[in-house]
N, C-alpha and C positions, 0 to 999 in steps of 0.2 A: 463735281457732284451737283446733284439737284437739291433744292430746298423744298421741303414738304410741309404742308399745312392741312390739318384735318378740320372737319366741321361736321355738324349734323347730329352730334350727341344730344342726350337729353334724358328726361324721365318718362318712362312708359310702363303701362301695366303689363303683367304677364299675358302672353298671347298676342301682344301687339307687335308693331313693326317700326323699324327705324332704318334710315338710309344714311350711311356715313360717306363723306366725300373726302378725297385727298387731292389737293391742288399742288402741282409741281411747277417750279420755275426752272428755266434752263432749256436749251435747245436739244438736249440729249435724252429727253424723257423716253422717246420711242425706242431707245436701246437699253432701257432699264427693266429688269425684272422687279416686280413689286410684291409686297406682302402686307398683311394685317396681323398684328399681334395684340394681345391684351394683358393687362396686369390688374389683378384684384388686390385689395389691401392685404398685406402680409404674405402674399404669394409671389412667385417668380413670374416674369413675363413669359407668356406662352403663345405658341403659334396658333393662328386662327385660319388663315387662308393665304394662298399665293397664286400669282399669275405670271406667265412669262412675258417677254417683251412684246410679242405680237397679240397676246390675248388668246392664243390658240390652245394653251395648256393651263389648267388650273388644278389646284389641290386644296383639300379642306381637312381640318382636324375632325376626328370622329365625332366630337361633341357638337359640331355645328353642321355637319354634312346633311344636306336635305333641307336645311332651314336658312342658311346663308348663301348668298351668291356674290362672287367677286367679278368685277368687270372693269374695263378701262377704255378710255377714249384718247388715243394718241394725238389726234388732231387738236384736242383741247387740253392736253397735258393733265388729264384727270384720271382718277381711279375711284371706284365706289365699292361699297359693301352693303348690299341689301340684306337686312336682317329681319326675318319673319319668325313668327311663333316664339317670341322671346321668352326666356325663362329667368327667374331671379338669379340663377347661377351664371347668367351672362353679364351680370353687373361687373364693370371694370372700366379702367381707362384704356381706350383703344388707340393704337398707334399704327400709322402707316410707315412703311420702310421701303427703301429701294437700293438696288445695286446695279452697276453697269454690267450687263450681260446680254449679248445677242445670240447666245447659244440656242439653237432651235429646240423648242420643247422643254427647256430646263426651267424648273422652279426651285425655290430655295425655302427651307423650312426652319432654319436655325437663326437665332438672333445674331450670332456671330457672322452669318453670311452677308449681312447687310451693312452698307456704309453710310446711308443717309436715313435719318429718322425725323418724324414730325414731333410736335410737342404733346400730342395726345388730346383726346376728347372723351369726356366722361359719359358713360352709358349706365343708367340706373334702371333696373327692372323691378317694379314692386309686385308683391304677391297679392 
């Protein structure tokens, strides 16, 4: 398994932007499908965005599509989530997740699909 560490969270006003990063340790990152999830207080952890091992396939939750962009850099063992036009309802702890999968084009949308998780980073959007 890879170990994952998120960074880049913070406090931002509605309409602003943040860029989250996920750093992975281990030599197998390039064979991992990755995802971002978030969890608001009192709510279940929910899917935000996913990307396959090569970066060629991505998928977004309806609530963030068109505002968030997921990307990865396998040479540097990193993944990012660019978040634009942030809304107060985007406030949550954001987690990156990974699973070993080199299946072409396949992304994963469920929390149970993933085997490795980061510790989370807080994003707070004020109105």
